[in-house]
N, C-alpha and C positions, 0 to 999 in steps of 0.2 A: 509567794504572796497569795496566789489564787487558791492553793490548798488551805492556807490559813483562813482565808475568807470563807471557804466552804465550811470549815469547822465552826467558825464564828456564827454564821447564819444558822447552823443547827442549834447553837446555844440560844440565839435570840428567839427563834420561833418556838423552841421548847420551853423558854423561860417565862412565858406569859401566865398570869394567874389562872388556876384551874379549879374545877369542881372535882374533888377526889373523895370517894367513899371507900369504906373498908372492903367491900366486895368487888371492887374494880380489879380486873386482871391488868397485867402490865400492858397488854395490847390495847385494852379499852382505854387505859390511861393515856397512852401515846395518841390514840385516835382522837381523844378530846383535845390534845394539844394541837393537832392538825386542824380540827374543825374550828377551835377558838382562834387560831392564828388568822384565819381568813376574815374574821370580823374586824380586824384592825386596819384602818385605811393607810396608816403610816406609823413609823416608830423611830425613836433614836435610842441607842444603847451606849453607855459608857462602860468600859470593861478593862480588866487587867489580863495580860497574857503571860504565862510562865512556861518555859521549856526546861525540863530536868532530865539529865542522864547521869545517874549516880556513879556508874562504872567509869564514865569518861570525865567525871568531875565538872559537868556542865550545869549551870543554874542561871538562867537568863530571864529577865522580866521586862515587859514593856506595857505601856498603856495606850489605849486608842478609843475611837468612837466609830460607830457605824449607823447609817441612816438607811431605812428600807421603806419602799412603797411598791407593793406588787412585785414585778420582776425587776424594778429599778433599785439601785443601791449606791451608796457612797461610803467608802471606808477610808479613814484617816489614821495612820499609825506609822511611827518610826521614820518620819521624813518622806513617806509615800502617801499618795492619794489615789485610790482606785474608784473610778466613776463608771457607772453603766446605766444606760437608759433601757436596758432589756435586750437590745439588739447589737449595740456597740459598746466596747470596753476601752476606756482611756486610763492608762497607768502612768501617773505623773511621778517622776523620780526627781526629788528636790536636789539631791547632791550633784547629779550629773546634768541637771536642767534639760531633761528629755521627757517626751511624752510618747508612749508606745500605744498605738491604736490597733485593736484587733476585733474580730467578730465574737459575739457571744455564741458559743457552739451549742448544738443540741446534745442530748444524752448527758453523761456524767459531767461533762465540762460546762454544762449550763447550770449555773449556781443560783438560779432563782429560788426563793424560799419554798414555794409550793411544790415544785418538782423535786427539790432536794429532800424535803421532808417525806414526800411520797416514796422516794427511792429508799430512804432509810427504813421506812415502815415495811416495805415489801421485801427487802433483801436482807433483813437481819432477824436473828432470834432475839426476842424481847422478853425479859424477865425481871422480877424484882431482885435486887441485891440485898442481902440481909441487913436490916437497919442497924446502924451503929457498928457493924463489923469492921469497916475501914476507918470511919471518922469518929467512932466511939460516941456518937451523939444520937440518942434515941429520937430526937425531934427531926432528924433528917431521914428521908426515905430515898433510896437510890434505885434508879432504873439502869439495868445493864443491857447493852446491845452488843451482840456478837454477829459479825458478818457471815453470811452463808458461804460466800466464796468471792475471790477476785478483788478483795480490798487490801489496802496497804496497812491497815491497822488490825490489831487482834481483838480489841473490845473498847467500848465507850461506857463511862459511868456518868450519869446525870444525877446530881445531888439536889433534892427538892426539900425545902422547908415545909413540913406537913402543916403547921399552924398557919403560916402565911401563904401557902400554896404557891411558892415562888422558887425558881431555880437559883441556887446559890453558887454552884460550880459544875463545870463539865470537864472531865478528864479523858483524854484519848491516849491509849497505850498502843505502841507499835512493836513490831517484832525485833527492832534494834535496841530495845531497852529504853526508848524515849517516852517521856510522859509530857503531854501538851495540856496545860491547864488554863481554863478560861473562867474568870470570876466576873459576874455581872455586878457592877457598882450601882448603876441606876438605869432604869428603863422608863422612857417617856413615851406613852402611847397617845399623847396629845400633840405630838410634833406634826406640823403642817408645812410641807415644803412649798417654797415659792415656785412659780413657773420657771422652768429651765434649771432647777436645782440639780437634776440628774443628767445634765448635759455638760460637755466640756466647752468652756468659753476661752478661746485662744487669747482674747485680750487680757485675761487674768494672768497669763504667762507669756509676756511679750518677748522674753529672751530665750525661751525654751525651743529646742528643736523637736518638731513633730515627726515621728517615724511611723508611717502607715505600713503595718505588717499584713494587711488583708490581701 
């Protein structure tokens, strides 16, 4: 779930409206994404997630939503809710009626938007992927990120609608033949969370067992 959220946050922060010119390099384009992201006080994103492995005959799809404000976030998907205020993470498991409590770690395990995006920008080879080569749509421009080293995936494709300057899809490829696809259905940059929105409220889950793993 944590790895899934890391991938999702990458989509969210990369999927904001951009100013794109023909002379932009891929690095300049991604830099604009990072800078523009910091201007949004909060956001809500509705998305579809699909995992495909053709060799293994796997094709699974789920829908979810994520809310982000600075280092805080809340992800709701497939019967689970992950809440973080930036320092503590609560993972609410609906089926087992359990809540796992852990610390938000520094480094790669800290999945705050700004640090995650900076990590991707610093640690990856960034280039344009030939427009229309994969999706056969000349209106889509694709950024390709390849990790320098030490990552669990081989490459990432970010599909951007040139006219609307919006992310349409992000696809992550790993060495095991898996493709993880995320499609943004709606991004609400007017979302304003109420006080305590990114905190776990035990009274909302009266019958759940709270397991503190810190």
